[in-house]
DOGUSE-404275 format. One line per field, with one value per residue (C-alpha): residue number from 0; residue in three letters; x, z, y. Coordinates in Angstrom, 3 decimals, always signed. Each point is the difference from the previous one (the first is absolute). Example, Ala and Ser with C-alpha at 12.3 -4.5 7.8 and 13.67 -1.06 7.14 Angstrom:
2
k: (0, 1)
r: (ALA, SER)
x: (+12.300, +1.370)
z: (+7.800, -0.660)
y: (-4.500, +3.440)
//
This chain:
354
k: (0, 1, 2, 3, 4, 5, 6, 7, 8, 9, 10, 11, 12, 13, 14, 15, 16, 17, 18, 19, 20, 21, 22, 23, 24, 25, 26, 27, 28, 29, 30, 31, 32, 33, 34, 35, 36, 37, 38, 39, 40, 41, 42, 43, 44, 45, 46, 47, 48, 49, 50, 51, 52, 53, 54, 55, 56, 57, 58, 59, 60, 61, 62, 63, 64, 65, 66, 67, 68, 69, 70, 71, 72, 73, 74, 75, 76, 77, 78, 79, 80, 81, 82, 83, 84, 85, 86, 87, 88, 89, 90, 91, 92, 93, 94, 95, 96, 97, 98, 99, 100, 101, 102, 103, 104, 105, 106, 107, 108, 109, 110, 111, 112, 113, 114, 115, 116, 117, 118, 119, 120, 121, 122, 123, 124, 125, 126, 127, 128, 129, 130, 131, 132, 133, 134, 135, 136, 137, 138, 139, 140, 141, 142, 143, 144, 145, 146, 147, 148, 149, 150, 151, 152, 153, 154, 155, 156, 157, 158, 159, 160, 161, 162, 163, 164, 165, 166, 167, 168, 169, 170, 171, 172, 173, 174, 175, 176, 177, 178, 179, 180, 181, 182, 183, 184, 185, 186, 187, 188, 189, 190, 191, 192, 193, 194, 195, 196, 197, 198, 199, 200, 201, 202, 203, 204, 205, 206, 207, 208, 209, 210, 211, 212, 213, 214, 215, 216, 217, 218, 219, 220, 221, 222, 223, 224, 225, 226, 227, 228, 229, 230, 231, 232, 233, 234, 235, 236, 237, 238, 239, 240, 241, 242, 243, 244, 245, 246, 247, 248, 249, 250, 251, 252, 253, 254, 255, 256, 257, 258, 259, 260, 261, 262, 263, 264, 265, 266, 267, 268, 269, 270, 271, 272, 273, 274, 275, 276, 277, 278, 279, 280, 281, 282, 283, 284, 285, 286, 287, 288, 289, 290, 291, 292, 293, 294, 295, 296, 297, 298, 299, 300, 301, 302, 303, 304, 305, 306, 307, 308, 309, 310, 311, 312, 313, 314, 315, 316, 317, 318, 319, 320, 321, 322, 323, 324, 325, 326, 327, 328, 329, 330, 331, 332, 333, 334, 335, 336, 337, 338, 339, 340, 341, 342, 343, 344, 345, 346, 347, 348, 349, 350, 351, 352, 353)
r: (MET, ALA, ARG, ARG, PRO, THR, VAL, TYR, ASP, VAL, ALA, ALA, ARG, ALA, GLY, VAL, SER, ILE, ALA, THR, VAL, SER, PHE, ALA, PHE, SER, GLN, PRO, GLU, ARG, VAL, ARG, LYS, PRO, THR, LEU, ASP, ALA, VAL, LEU, ALA, ALA, ALA, ALA, ALA, LEU, GLY, TYR, VAL, PRO, ASN, ALA, SER, ALA, ARG, GLY, LEU, ALA, ARG, GLY, ARG, THR, GLY, ALA, ILE, GLY, LEU, TYR, SER, PHE, ASP, TYR, LEU, LEU, GLU, VAL, GLY, PRO, ALA, SER, ALA, GLU, ALA, PRO, VAL, PRO, THR, GLU, SER, ASP, ALA, ARG, LEU, PHE, PRO, LEU, TYR, SER, ASP, GLU, VAL, GLN, ARG, GLY, VAL, GLU, LEU, GLU, CYS, ARG, ARG, GLN, GLY, PHE, ALA, LEU, MET, LEU, GLY, ALA, GLY, GLY, ARG, SER, ALA, PRO, HIS, VAL, PRO, GLY, VAL, VAL, ASP, VAL, ALA, GLY, ARG, VAL, ASP, GLY, LEU, ILE, ALA, PHE, ALA, GLY, VAL, ALA, SER, SER, GLU, THR, LEU, THR, ARG, ILE, ALA, ARG, ARG, VAL, PRO, VAL, ILE, GLU, LEU, GLY, GLY, GLU, THR, ARG, VAL, LYS, GLY, ALA, ARG, THR, VAL, HIS, VAL, ASP, ASN, GLY, SER, GLY, MET, ARG, GLY, LEU, VAL, GLU, HIS, LEU, VAL, ARG, GLU, HIS, GLY, HIS, ARG, ARG, PHE, ALA, TYR, VAL, GLY, GLU, ARG, GLY, ASN, ALA, GLU, PHE, THR, GLN, ARG, PHE, ASP, GLY, TYR, ALA, GLU, VAL, LEU, THR, ALA, ALA, GLY, ILE, PRO, VAL, HIS, GLU, PRO, LEU, ALA, SER, LYS, PRO, ASP, ALA, GLU, ALA, ALA, THR, ARG, ALA, SER, VAL, THR, ARG, VAL, LEU, ASP, ARG, GLY, GLU, LEU, PRO, ASP, VAL, PHE, VAL, CYS, SER, THR, ASP, GLN, GLU, ALA, LEU, VAL, VAL, LEU, ASP, VAL, LEU, ARG, ALA, ALA, GLY, VAL, ASP, VAL, PRO, GLY, ARG, VAL, ALA, VAL, THR, GLY, TYR, ASP, GLY, ILE, LEU, ALA, ALA, ARG, LEU, SER, ARG, PRO, ALA, LEU, THR, THR, VAL, ARG, GLN, PRO, MET, GLU, ALA, VAL, GLY, ARG, VAL, ALA, VAL, ARG, THR, LEU, ALA, ALA, ARG, ILE, SER, GLY, ARG, THR, GLU, PRO, GLU, PRO, ASP, PRO, LEU, PRO, THR, VAL, PRO, TRP, ILE, GLN, GLU, SER, CYS, GLY, CYS, ARG, PRO, ARG, ALA)
x: (-15.676, -3.725, -0.272, -0.885, -3.833, +0.385, -2.737, -1.732, -0.631, -2.165, -1.452, -0.838, -1.796, -1.842, -1.416, +1.800, +3.304, +3.040, -0.637, -2.462, +2.045, +2.322, -2.297, -1.651, +3.643, +1.413, -3.613, -2.684, -2.385, +0.070, -1.435, -4.145, -0.416, -1.021, +3.198, +2.045, -1.298, +0.694, +3.533, +0.907, -1.510, +1.657, +3.489, -0.561, -1.059, +3.468, +2.083, +0.804, +1.887, +0.626, +3.375, +0.825, +2.997, -1.245, -2.752, +3.029, +1.714, -2.902, -0.607, +3.831, +0.035, +0.370, -3.151, +2.347, +1.796, +2.642, +0.618, +3.585, +0.314, +2.247, -0.490, +1.702, +0.100, +1.771, +2.875, -0.487, +0.748, -1.550, -2.938, +0.263, -1.427, +2.395, -0.153, -1.330, -3.695, -0.429, -0.026, -2.662, +2.623, +0.272, -3.407, -1.111, +2.070, -2.932, -1.546, +2.680, -1.022, +0.916, -2.338, -2.883, +0.794, +0.205, -3.266, -1.618, +2.003, -1.205, -3.711, +0.413, +1.735, -2.914, -2.825, +1.677, +0.809, +3.586, +2.665, +2.455, +3.647, +2.062, +3.493, +1.875, +3.663, +1.832, +2.075, +2.979, -0.570, +0.642, -3.351, +0.337, -0.042, -3.569, -1.542, +0.752, -0.911, -3.301, -0.700, +1.496, -3.436, -2.803, -2.250, +1.168, +2.040, -0.462, +2.851, +0.100, +2.606, +3.827, -0.412, +1.679, +2.245, -1.458, +2.219, -1.369, -3.544, +0.378, +1.338, -3.070, -2.199, +0.988, -1.519, -2.875, -1.984, +1.121, -1.443, +2.449, -1.656, +1.976, -0.214, +1.515, +0.222, +3.707, -0.083, -0.593, -2.955, -1.420, -3.363, -0.106, -2.758, +0.854, -1.188, -0.186, +2.270, +0.635, -3.971, -0.199, +3.213, -1.375, -2.632, +0.998, +2.748, -2.767, -1.629, +3.217, +0.377, -3.262, -1.899, +2.625, +2.780, +3.401, +2.780, +3.001, -0.110, +1.885, -0.349, +0.916, +0.976, +2.011, -1.046, +1.464, -2.823, -2.784, -2.713, +2.032, +1.638, -3.548, -0.809, +2.856, -1.185, -3.426, +1.039, +2.375, -1.817, -2.887, +3.029, +1.487, -3.615, -0.360, +3.340, +1.341, +3.748, +0.251, +3.297, +1.463, -1.914, +1.218, +2.206, -2.802, -1.372, -3.041, +1.695, +3.016, -1.041, +2.860, +0.817, -3.383, +0.856, +3.495, -1.020, -3.353, +2.693, +2.443, -2.894, -0.977, +3.766, +0.364, -2.927, -1.997, -3.001, -2.642, -2.830, -1.315, +1.701, -1.507, +1.114, +0.324, -1.624, -1.839, +2.390, +2.441, -2.751, -0.196, +3.831, +0.034, -2.846, +1.882, +3.070, -2.190, -1.972, +3.229, +1.464, -2.975, -0.897, -3.908, -1.769, -2.282, +0.670, +3.555, +0.304, -2.120, +0.838, -1.384, +0.611, -1.371, -1.418, -2.797, +0.868, -1.637, +2.852, -0.761, -3.243, +0.453, +3.225, -0.531, -0.488, -1.926, +2.014, -0.785, +0.767, -0.377, -2.185, +1.108, -2.495, +1.871, -2.734, -0.951, +3.786, -0.111, -3.389, +0.681, +3.758, -2.172, -2.405, +2.723, +1.968, -2.994, -1.124, +3.739, -0.089, -2.980, +1.504, -2.244, +1.010, -0.603, +1.103, +2.144, -2.376, -0.349, +2.637, -2.078, -0.446, +1.163, -1.865, +1.212, -1.171, -0.347, +0.221, +1.865, +3.360, +0.029, -2.222, -3.125, -3.117, -0.007, -2.449, -2.508)
z: (+59.062, +0.234, +1.010, -2.836, +0.408, +0.536, -0.699, +3.236, -0.177, -2.891, +1.780, +2.394, -1.469, -2.785, +3.233, -1.494, +0.922, -1.249, -2.210, -1.718, -1.165, -1.183, -2.558, -0.999, -1.488, -0.845, -0.798, -0.168, -1.745, +3.919, +1.431, -0.672, -1.555, +2.992, +2.010, -2.667, -0.462, +3.237, +0.399, -3.158, +1.109, +3.364, -2.078, -1.977, +3.110, +1.875, -3.065, +0.491, -2.388, +0.735, -0.025, -2.740, +1.529, +3.204, -1.388, -2.065, +3.204, +1.593, -3.632, -0.625, -2.773, -1.931, -1.948, -2.334, -3.248, -2.055, -4.032, -1.055, -3.684, -2.467, -0.317, -3.229, +0.740, +3.720, -1.923, -0.899, +3.340, +2.985, -0.634, +0.903, -0.191, -2.540, -2.177, -3.755, -0.266, -1.884, -3.799, -1.937, -1.268, +3.988, +0.717, -2.880, +2.378, +2.357, +0.488, -0.291, +0.068, +3.583, +1.217, -1.793, +2.148, +2.845, -0.362, -0.400, +3.421, +1.362, -1.091, +1.941, +3.166, +0.197, -0.373, +2.020, +2.718, -0.349, +0.673, -2.828, +0.503, -3.509, -0.411, -3.734, -1.015, -3.220, -2.116, +0.619, +4.025, +2.901, +0.713, +2.920, +3.189, -1.691, -0.895, +3.584, +1.644, -1.331, +0.354, +3.730, +0.518, -1.496, -0.394, -3.419, -3.174, -3.535, -1.859, -3.861, -1.609, +0.219, +2.777, +2.198, -0.373, +0.778, +3.172, +1.477, -1.114, +0.935, +3.846, +0.048, -0.700, +3.082, +2.004, -1.782, -3.095, -3.572, -3.085, -3.133, -2.877, -3.289, -2.835, +2.555, +3.352, +1.073, +4.048, +2.092, +2.091, -1.961, -2.336, -3.376, -2.104, -3.559, -2.969, -3.656, -1.798, -2.933, -1.139, +0.071, -1.682, -2.939, -0.872, -0.599, -2.249, -1.985, -0.258, -1.632, -2.378, -1.260, -0.069, -0.903, -1.868, +1.876, -0.830, +1.261, +4.005, +2.140, +3.848, +2.349, +3.912, +2.323, +0.629, +3.771, +2.220, -0.425, -1.336, -2.635, -1.253, -0.098, -2.184, -2.292, -0.353, -1.049, -2.542, -1.221, -0.214, -2.720, -2.332, -0.196, -0.703, -2.557, -1.194, +0.956, +1.110, +3.656, +0.713, +3.366, +1.792, -0.396, +3.423, +1.981, +3.629, +1.385, +2.402, -2.266, -2.608, -1.679, -0.485, -1.759, -1.911, -1.091, -1.387, -2.024, -1.336, -1.304, -1.609, -1.957, -0.707, -2.086, -1.580, +0.937, +1.231, +0.687, -0.686, +4.119, +3.100, +2.438, +3.525, +3.172, +2.086, -0.471, +1.322, -2.730, -2.676, +1.030, -0.210, -3.776, -1.177, +1.164, -1.731, -3.358, +0.651, +0.097, -3.207, -1.678, -0.339, -0.077, +2.390, -1.428, -3.387, -0.452, +2.852, +2.753, +3.955, +2.577, +3.578, +2.905, +3.530, -0.579, +2.035, +0.086, -2.012, -2.812, -0.608, -0.020, -2.176, -3.944, -1.578, +2.847, +0.094, -1.072, +3.364, +2.126, +3.404, +2.844, +2.662, +2.866, +2.074, -0.418, +1.125, +3.156, +1.181, -0.217, +1.668, +2.691, +0.265, -0.322, +2.987, +2.030, -0.218, +0.766, +3.301, +0.958, -0.242, -2.406, -2.912, -3.230, -4.057, -1.468, -2.369, -3.709, -2.087, -0.797, -3.900, -1.847, -3.415, -3.121, +0.232, -3.683, -0.288, -2.618, +0.017, -2.404, -2.641, +1.250, +1.470, +3.735, +1.251, +3.027)
y: (-62.601, -1.007, -3.871, -2.111, -1.301, -3.787, -2.656, +0.157, +3.331, -0.966, -2.714, +2.007, +3.114, -2.743, -1.739, -3.716, -2.534, +0.873, -3.244, +1.572, +2.947, -2.432, -1.681, +3.295, +0.643, -3.243, -2.095, +2.445, -2.558, -1.754, +3.405, +1.029, +3.411, +1.919, -1.315, +0.574, +3.476, +0.956, -1.189, +2.159, +2.855, -0.264, -0.241, +2.819, +2.049, -1.137, -0.001, -3.472, -2.158, -3.493, -1.066, -2.518, -1.027, -0.841, -2.495, -1.361, -1.440, -1.310, -2.220, -0.738, +1.983, +3.548, +0.496, +0.786, -1.463, +1.519, +0.511, +0.444, +0.799, +1.993, +3.622, +1.118, +3.702, -0.129, +0.571, +3.424, +1.574, +1.225, +2.549, +3.932, +3.009, +1.056, -3.503, +0.829, -0.900, -3.124, +0.191, -2.083, -2.670, -0.481, +0.210, -2.809, -2.728, -0.003, -2.288, -2.760, -3.731, +0.002, +2.486, -1.375, -3.542, +2.569, +1.036, -3.253, -0.617, +2.885, -0.703, -4.032, +1.692, +2.736, -3.593, -1.959, +2.030, +0.521, +2.547, +0.312, +0.897, +1.004, -0.214, +0.725, -0.405, +0.978, -2.874, +0.932, +0.846, -3.029, -1.108, -2.061, +2.572, +1.409, -2.965, -1.686, +3.077, -0.296, -3.519, +0.309, +2.626, -2.063, -3.749, -0.115, +0.615, +0.644, +0.705, +0.543, -2.478, +1.312, +2.756, -2.512, -3.309, -3.005, -0.885, +3.299, -1.121, -3.189, +1.568, +2.056, -3.016, -2.053, +3.103, +0.987, -1.190, +1.100, +0.820, +0.521, +1.427, -1.234, -2.672, -2.760, -0.927, +0.527, +0.061, -2.934, +0.151, +3.222, -0.227, +1.924, +1.548, -1.234, +2.209, -1.758, +1.630, -1.969, -0.173, +3.843, +0.216, -2.948, +1.494, +3.583, -1.582, -2.316, +3.312, +1.741, -2.798, -0.790, +3.429, +1.655, -2.379, +1.240, -2.120, +1.811, +0.360, +1.383, -0.597, +3.129, -1.930, -1.979, -3.317, +0.251, -1.525, -2.644, +2.521, +1.774, -3.746, -1.234, +3.288, -0.440, -3.951, +0.988, +2.388, -2.387, -3.190, +1.827, +1.422, -3.604, -1.727, +2.588, -0.239, +3.361, +0.521, +0.682, +2.464, +0.215, +2.688, +3.798, +0.945, +1.780, +0.479, +1.556, +2.099, +1.441, +1.940, +0.914, -3.795, -0.622, +3.481, -1.146, -4.148, +2.200, +3.091, -2.621, -1.903, +3.141, +0.919, -3.050, +0.708, -3.438, +0.815, -2.698, -0.517, +0.337, +0.408, -2.420, +1.629, -2.122, +2.840, +3.227, +2.111, -1.376, +0.535, +3.492, +0.773, -1.620, +2.213, +2.970, -1.100, -0.557, +2.974, +1.837, -1.769, +1.524, -3.724, -0.352, -2.535, -2.112, +1.233, -1.461, -2.070, -1.604, +0.592, -2.433, -0.831, -1.479, +0.622, +2.422, +2.576, +3.380, +2.012, -2.555, +0.819, +3.815, -0.162, +1.265, -2.216, -1.659, -3.366, -3.694, -2.299, -2.585, +0.591, -1.129, -0.481, +2.018, +0.515, -3.263, -0.515, +1.733, -1.109, -3.923, +0.678, +1.561, -2.732, -2.630, +1.698, +0.100, -3.768, -0.574, +2.851, -2.061, -3.414, -1.262, -2.068, +0.884, -1.371, +2.483, +2.582, -0.819, +2.067, +3.290, +0.511, +2.686, +1.135, +2.085, +3.725, +0.853, +3.841, +2.538, -0.877, -3.454, +1.881, -0.791, +2.109, -0.330, -2.409, +0.113)
//
């Protein structure tokens, strides 16, 4: 194998110091344009690629951050040449909430000059080996709430800064990017009560974490103020389609269709739409359906889903900015909760709003 060109080769060809070559790749704003052009031309001619690992060792950093998240499709099985082409129903799962947050992380990493290492795991699998492996290769870690135990993240936070994405601060030494889940849900339910006059509500979803609890509490707060009974949620999880289908099917079998199904996530709302469509129940003519998150699949569904839009890209960007500050040793206040807003579309009986 031919010898790889080094920073010394580039410096010699461009007629500059090795420090100038280093600055050209790491801090180009510090190099005069003619000199920068000469260095880049020399690197291109030689086929030189800067060694980020070596630069990181010199600074005592890797120059990378990690993102560890759920991937609800990991359990499908390994890809192969014989694997079937995904069906239309499979394709609608993209992008999920986690994918859109990841996009924000990617964009902000690019802006901040970080490399990004990704890791993910299903809820039924042990997460510790994966998340620890990622954390051992980066300067800081962003983790979705619930992908690893509090004990594991607390241990990781002793080594590198940790940002957890969720509704509450669970981990000692970590920071959290909060979203105001309650305000968006309150606005949505107020719309259903005031604009549509709905009185019979069914809530589809769990209260297994702080985010989902905040959504249900916002829902219940509006119904209580309007004198409408608040019933226990129908059993459902965003990654357990069978449970959602079973709960809605039982409601249909009892003949007790509500005015509206309010779902804790868009993923669950899309399943509810499937069940109602298969049963010949018109949405929104016979019953309204709403979701929460604002994922792309909800906007492409028919009818388009009325939902609450989270600032998913902003969540990712704020997480990176907060992590970058901690990596550099800056002390900054915890970010204010990011707002959520109702997104009124067709599935509640309205015409889509811009």
